[in-house]
C-alpha positions, 0 to 999 in steps of 0.5 A: 687214331684207331685203325680197324679193318673189317673181315671183308676188307682183309679179304678184299686186300688179299684178293687185290694182292693175289690178283696183281701177283698173278697178272704181274711179277709175283713178288709174294708178300711184298705185293701185299705191303705195297697194296696196303701202303696204297690203300692207306696213303691218305690216312698216313698223310692225314694222320696228325689231323686224325688224332683221336679218331676211329678209321674203319677200313671196309671193303667199299674203301678198299674197292674205292682206293684200289680200283685204279691199281687193279685197272692199271694192272689189267691194261699193263698186260696189253702194252707191248 
């Protein structure tokens, strides 16, 4: 499997990690790691079946896969 990231995807991933660090505990680059893990969890799970395929991570995929993470971070600040 070949995994490629567009420049827009990289920007979107960095923005999500930054935003979560701003709104929650700032754990630095570890947040980036958890964001990427969440983004690629389906790809990682299906990796054996994706042999020989090219997977392109673009900004739309980032928004689709991480929208629930961002929304959850937004609501956490209102929970006492």
